[in-house]
N, C-alpha and C positions, 0 to 999 in steps of 0.2 A: 504494500500500500504506500502510495506516495505521501510525502510530507503534507501536501496540500489537502489530500483526502483525510489524513489523520487529523489535521487541524479543523477541517470542516466537521468531522465526526465529533471532535471534542466540543466544538462550539454548539453543535446540535444537542449533545448530551447535557452541557451546562445550561442551555436554554430550557431543556426539558425539566431539569432539576429546579431551575428558577421558577418555572411555571407551576410545578408541583408544590414548591414552597409557598408561592404566592397564593395558590388555591387553599392550601392548609391554613395559611395565615388569615386569609379572608374568612374562612369558615370559623376559625377560632375567634377572630375579632368580632364577627357578627354575633356569635353566641355570647361572648364576654361583655358586650355592651348592652345586652338584654337585661331584663329585670331579674332579680334574685328569686322573686316569687311570682307565680302566674296569676295569683288572685289577691285582691286588696281586702283587708279586714282590719279590725282594731288591733289584732295581734301583729300585723305587718307594719304598724306605725312605730317609728323610732325617732326619738328626740335627742339630738346630739349638738354639742357645742364645739365649733371649730375655733381654736384659740388663735389670738393675734400672733403673727410671726411663724405660723406653721407653713412649711413649704408644700408645694403641690404633691411632692413625693410622700411627705408625711400625711397629708390629707388623704391621699389614695390608700395608704396602708390602714389609716384610721377607719375609713369608710368600708374597706374590705373586711376588716376585723369585726366590725359591727353589722355586717350583712346588709349594708346599704347598696353596695355594688359587688359585682362578681370578682373583679380583678383590678388591682392597683396598676398593673402593667397596662391593661386596656385603657385606663384613664390617662396614663402617660402618653400613649399613642393618640388618643382622642384629642388631647390638648395640642399635640404636635400637628395633627391634621387640621385643627381649628385654632390657629394662632390668635393672640390678642385677648383671650379670655383670662381675666384676673379673678382668682379665688378670694372671697371676702370672709373675714372672721364673723362669728355670730352664732346664735343658737337657732337650729333649723329643725323643722318637722319633716322627716323623710318617710316615704312609704316604699318598702322594698319590692313593691310591684312596679315601681318606676324604672324606666330604663336609664342608662348612664347619661344620655343627653339631657334628660329631664333633671337629673340630680345636679349635673354641672350647671345647667341654666339657673337653677335655684341658688346655687352658691355664688355664681358670678354676677347675678343681678341683686344679690343681697336680700333675697326673699326670706327674711328671718321669721321665726315663729313669733306669734303674738304672745306676750307675757302678761300673765294676770297681775304680777307684782314686780315692779322694777324700782329699786331703791339706789339712790346715789349717796354714798358716804364721802363727804368732802374732806380734803386735807386740812389738818390743823384744828379739827373740831374735837372737843373732849367727850367723855363718856356721857355726860348729862345731855349733850346735843344728840349723841347716838341713840340714847334711850328715847328721847322725844321723837326722833325721826322714825325709829322702829314703830313706836306707838301710832304715829300719824299714817303709816303706810301698811300696817298689818293689824291683825285682830289681837295683838298683845298690848299691854299697858306699860307705862314707864316702870311701874312697880314690878311687873313681870321680869323686866330686864335686870333690875337691881337684885331681884331675888335669885336669879341665875348666877349673878356675880358673887353672891354671898353663899352659894352652894359649894361647900368645901370639897365634897366628894367629886363634884363635877370639875372643879378647878384641878384637883389631883389627877383626874383622868386626862386632862389636857397636858399637864406636866409630863405624864407618862407617854403620851402619844406624839408630842411635838418636840423635836430636839432643841428648838430655840426658846422654849418656855421652861423656866426652872423655878425652884422654890423661892426665888427672889420676889416673885409676884405675891407671895403669901405674907410678906412683911406687914405687921399689924398697922403700920403707919400709912400704908397705901390706901387711897380712897377706893379705887376700882382696879381689881387685879389684872384685867385685860386692857387697861388703858395703854395705848401705844402699840398694841399688837394687831389691831384690826386694819388691814390694808385698805386705804381709801380707793374707791372705784365705783363703777355702776354695776349692780348685780341684779340678776333676774331670779325670781323664786316662783314655785309652782302655783301658789295662791296666797291670799291674805291669812290663811290658816297656818302658814309656816311658823315653826316654833322659834323661840329666841336661840335655843341651842343650835338648831339647824342654820340659822343666820350666822351665828358666831363661827361655826365650823366651816362654812363656805368662805368667810372672810379669812379665817386662819389658814385654810388651805392655800388661798391666794398669797398670803404673807409668806408661807413656807416655800411656795414655788419661787417667789422673788428672792428670798434670803438664801435658798439653796445654792445659788450661783456664787455667793460670798461665804459659804459655810467654812471653808478652810481658813479664809482670811479672818473671819470672826472668831473662830476657835483658837487661833494663834495670837489674837489681839490681847493687849495687856488689860483691856476692859472687857467685861462680860457683854453678852448680847443685850441684856437688860439695860446696862449702862449706855451702850451704843444707841439703843432706841430712845433712852432718856435724853441724851444730848441731841439726838436728831429731832426730838419733839420740841426742844427749846429753840434750836436754830430754825425750825420750821416757822415759828411765830416771830422770831427776831429779824429774819431776813426774807426777802422775796425771791432772790435769784440763787441758783446753785453756787455761783461764785461768791456772793456775799455770805451765804451760809457756811461755805468751806472755810472762809477766813474767820468767821465768828467762832467756829470750832477751834481754829488755831489760837484765838484769843483765850478761849476757855482752857485749853491745854496749858497756856502760859500762866494763867491765874492759878490753876491747880498745882502746877510745879512750884509756884511761889507761895503756896498755902494761903492764897487770897480767896475770898468768896466769889462765886460767879457773878453775883450782883445783877441777876436778870429779873427785870420787872415782870415778865410773863410768868415766872415761877411764883412770884409773890401773889399775883392775881389768882393763879390756880390754887395756891394754898388757902386763899380766902374764899374760894368757890365763887368768885366774881369774874364775869367776862370783861375783858379790857374795854370794850365799847360801851359798857354799862355805866361806869362812874369812876371817879378817883377813889383810892383806898384811904381809910382812916389811919391815923398814926398807930392805933392799936393793931390794925391789920398789917401794916408795914413792918411792925416790930415783932409780930407773932413768931413764936418758936415752934417749928414742926419740920418734918422731913423734906418739905418742898421749898420753903422760902429761902432762897439763896441770898437774900439781903440781911439775914439774921446772923449774928456773931457765931452761933453754934454751927454754921455751915462753912466755915473757913476751910478751904482746900477740899471741899466735898461736892460730890455729884448728888442731886436730889434723889430721893428714895425710889422714884419711878417716873415714867413718862407723864407729860402733862397734856398730851393730845395724841391723836393718831397721825404720825408724820407721813409725808409723801415719800415716794421713791427717791426724789431729788434730794430731800433732806438726809435720808439714810446714806445715799451715795456721798453727799458732801461730808458727812461725819466719818465715813470710812476712808475717804480720800481728801482729808482737810488740807488747807493751805497753811504752811508754816509762816509765821509772821512775828515781828517784834512788838506788835501792838498789845496793849493791856486793856484798852477801853474801846468801846464803839457806841455809837448812838445813831438812831435813824430819824430823819426829818419827817414832816407830815406827808410827804409824797412817797415815803418808803426807801429813800436813798440812805445808805449806811455810810457813816464816816468812822474811820479807825484812827486812834491816837495812841501815843506811846506812854504818856504820863497823865496824871490826874489833872494837872494844871492845863494841859492841852485839851483834855476832855471837857473841862469846865468852860474854857474859852470857846470851844466849838458849840457848846450848848447856848452860851450867850449870843454867839453869832447867829445861830438858827432862830433864836427868839427875836433878835433885832430885825432879821430878814423876813419875819412872819412865817417861818417854816417849822415852828414848834407845834407839836400836836396838842390840841386841846379838845376836851370832851364837849359834845353838844349840850 
């Protein structure tokens, strides 16, 4: 057989193999993009949450594992054949009698499931606000929230189940043991009948997911996770930007090393159980001795007994990666701009300057 005939035969054979492979692929793909179930019923309905940041590959595996689609690989090919489709995070109602195209359409158009109860927990809010917000959005009362916080058996179970929660939250001086541990975000719950414990555990799971990325860093830190969250809660209220918060933490470290009090107004207000926007504090409240008031003489060189609000991810990040500084003082003007100074005299001069410029905060 001549070389030309051999080459022709090889080409024909490869073409035949390619055709067979294409047919096999077409059959497999046609089957794989079909629905998992042939019939729709209540049992085929599946509610799943696609988390922010999940890749299309992760979403495919997640959907296949939960029987929403037949094949993660088929989804990969589908997205390649249909470019420009962007998967969106959210909670979706799926029916595994839907084909893959329907599932993808739902996720790429953001056709999220209607939620009976959606609650937004805001950064920098304390447990009194959390209790009020839960009461306003569910069938629980504020008293129900505080009762759960006083349930020692429940608190012990959380300490056992979450690596970042320790016996530090059981200090008798602490007002609310889970203060600072409930990650601010918007959450969806099945109905207004959701229990306080269910709400807390959804938030704590979110906190754990965020802190897990820093676990090694936290566990090797000279401060405990509880102390890190405490400082984060203070800088959350003292500064608006991550940059300001990081330098504020630098000031706090300097003051702790010099055995000075942190001298933070926001801790004094929390200690008095008064919101800063509410009113000025009395002299008795300013001088009160407790585990929170960092303006009191018994708090020299000490971190408060616990967090004073639920800090944002920005504040936690700023605390873990603070900015070294020579400053020992800081003050914010009425617009939220923070000024750092190295001495008490400079600090007082800055305050006088802000007052003269009409930038000193006053209560309505």
